[in-house]
N, C-alpha and C positions, 0 to 999 in steps of 0.2 A: 840142419838140413842134410838131406841125403846127398850123396856124391853126384847121383843122377840128376837132381835139380841144379846142381852147380854146373853141369856140362851140357845141359839141355838148353839148346837155341829154341827161340820162340817159334821156329819154322819146322823143326824136325828134332827127334830124338837123337842123341850123340853118343857113341861109343867109339873107343879106340882111335883109329886114325882120323876119323871125322872130328872128334873132339880136339885133337891135337891141331887140326887145321884151323878150327874156330879160335883156339887159344893164340895160335900164331897170328891170326888176323886181328884179334883184339889187342895184343901186344903191340903189333905194327901199327894199329891205328893210333895208340898213344904216342908211339915215336913220331909218327907223321904229324899228329897235332903239335907236338913240341917245335916241329921245323916249319910247318906252313900255316898252323892256326885252322880254325874251323872253315873259314872261307876257301882256303887252298886244299882241304880235304877231299879227296874222291876215294870211291871204293876201289877204282882201278889202280891208284896209285898205293893204297894199302896193300892190295893183293900183290902188286909188283914187290913191295918191301918185304913181305911175307913168303914170298916165293910160291905163289899160288895163282893159277890161272883166273883172271877176272871172272869168267864165267862160273868158276867155282866159287869164288867169293860171293857172287850174286845168287847162287843156290842157298846161301846162309843168311845174307843180309839184303834186304830190299833197298836201302839208302844208307847214305852216311848218318843220317839221324838214328836209323835203327843199329848201326854199328856202335855209335857212341853210346846209345842208351844201353846197349848189351854191356859196354865196358862198366857203366856205373852200376848195372845189375850185378855183375860178377863182383865187384868189389864189395857191394853191400852184403851179398850173401856170403862172402868169405869172412865177415866179421865173426867173432865168436858169439855164441848165445848170451843173451842177457843173463847174468848170473846174480843170485841174491847177493847183496852187498850191504855194508853197514850203512845206517841212516834210514831215512824214510823214503817214501815215494818221491818227494820233491828232489832229493839228492841223486836218486836213481834215475828219474827222468831228465833232470839237467845233465847227467852223464851220458845218456843216450842221445840227447840233443847235440851235445857237444860233439860226440863220436860221429854222427852222420852228417853234421854240418861240416866237419873237417876232413871227410872222406877223400875229398879230391882237392882241399884247399892249398896244398903245397904245389899243385901243378895248374897254374893259372889258365893255360891254354886248354886244358881238359875241363877244368871247371866251367870256363865260359861255354865250351862246346857243349857240355852236358845240360846246361841251362837251355840252349837253343834246341838241342836234340830232343829233349823231353817235352818241348812244345809241339813237336812234329805231329802231323795229323794221320800218318799212314797207319794202317791197321797193325803192323808189327810194333810201332812204337806205342800205340794205344794199349796193346796186350802187356808190353813191358811195364808201361806207366802204371797199369793196374797191379802187376805183381809187385813193383817197387812200393807203391802205396800200401798194399796189404802187409808187405814184410815191415815197413816202418811202424805201420799201425801195431803190428805184433809185438815189435820191440817196445814201443811205448806202453802197451798193455802188460808186458812182462815186468817193465820198469814200476808201474803202478802197484803190482802185485795184488795179493788177495788179501792182505791183512794178516796173514798167518804170523808174520814176524812182529806183530804188535803194532805195526805202523799204521797210521790213519790212512785209509783209502777213501777217495772221494764217493760220496753217496751216488752221485750221477756219473760214473766212469764214462759212459758213452758219450756225454756232452764234453767232458774233459778231452778225451780222445780226439773228438772233432776239432775242438779248439787247438789242441796242439798240432794236429795235422795242417790246419790252416795256417797257423803261425809258422810252422817250418817251412811250408811251400811258398808263403808269402816272403818269408825271409831270404830264402834262396833265390827267388826271382829279384829281389832287392840288391843282393850281392851280385848276382848274374848280370844286372844292369850297369854295375859299377859304381853304385852308390855308397856302397861300404865294403868293407874286406870280409871274407869268410870268418875269420878269427874274431872281428868285432861282432858278426852275426851270431857266433856261438856264444860270446858273451852276453849279448842282448837276450837270446833265447834262454839263457840260464835265468835272467831276471823275469822272462815270460813264465817259466816253470814254477818260480817262487810266487809269482802273481797267482796263477792257476790253482796252485795247490797250498 
């Protein structure tokens, strides 16, 4: 991904000082979540922690859901591209599932906040949810490959991609509700990849 995409907020294109402001806000949001949890998180408190005026913060983020979704988006897009790896599609897809499932697993407050924020209904969250979904789908598609490495690619890749997306989304909601840990979800999704492929 280009660096423009990594520093582009859903509300405006960012360069220089503006990009730094958004970076400070997203970092402050993670720190605030660690201390207060999602219920105590406000854009106003994040702005104060980041040394930014609340009005400035609201020019970039319409809500706390939008801010938290942006944190997840930035972490997802910071992952290295899916590279050809030994093994077949099953192993590569399992690796991608594990990587994106564990993206925020070591930060329980952030993980819980991401689950809640991504279900938000405001337009900025919907836009990020679409971007996140397309990015994850591209990662799965890259992991499936094109068969050039001699590995068997499923004949109906589209249906496999749909199934992987539904399995991933459902598993994250399950973990977000506290029914299981993100590490257990990652292990279970490896089994799902084996089943589908």
